[in-house]
C-alpha positions as a printed Julia matrix, in Angstrom:
55×3 Matrix{Float64}:
 -18.54    0.82   9.31
 -15.43   -1.08   8.34
 -15.47   -4.86   8.02
 -12.16   -6.51   8.8
 -11.22  -10.1    8.08
  -7.94  -11.31   9.54
  -6.28  -13.61   7.04
  -4.41  -16.72   8.03
  -1.24  -15.05   6.7
  -1.76  -12.1    9.07
  -2.3   -14.43  11.99
   0.77  -16.47  11.05
   2.88  -13.29  10.85
   1.62  -12.15  14.26
   2.41  -15.57  15.72
   6.01  -15.25  14.54
   6.26  -12.35  17.0
   4.1   -13.89  19.75
   3.23  -17.58  19.38
   0.34  -17.25  21.85
  -1.46  -14.34  20.16
  -5.16  -14.93  19.53
  -7.07  -14.12  16.34
  -9.16  -11.67  18.39
  -6.03   -9.8   19.48
  -4.8    -9.53  15.88
  -8.25   -8.34  14.78
  -8.3    -5.7   17.54
  -4.83   -4.47  16.6
  -5.77   -4.14  12.93
  -9.0    -2.33  13.87
  -7.07    0.1   16.11
  -4.5     0.77  13.38
  -7.18    1.52  10.81
  -9.05    3.81  13.22
  -5.82    5.71  13.97
  -5.04    6.09  10.27
  -8.56    7.36   9.59
  -8.24    9.8   12.51
  -4.97   11.13  11.1
  -6.63   11.59   7.72
  -9.47   13.47   9.4
 -12.11   10.88   8.58
 -14.61    9.11  10.79
 -14.2     5.35  10.22
 -17.89    4.8   11.07
 -19.31    7.26   8.55
 -20.16    6.37   4.96
 -17.41    7.04   2.45
 -17.49   10.49   0.97
 -16.39   11.07  -2.59
 -13.0    12.73  -2.89
 -13.02   16.31  -4.07
 -10.7    17.42  -6.84
  -7.93   19.69  -5.57
């Protein structure tokens, strides 16, 4: 599981784009971006971290 905390700086940056954006919307967008990045890397964001193997 990934814990995400939206900082006030992140919220302020999002509000520069949309002044009415809610903290929950910013949190959801960050969560979706992390899940997509993990999917592209072939990792399950809900599984425990696995040690990296040497290549």
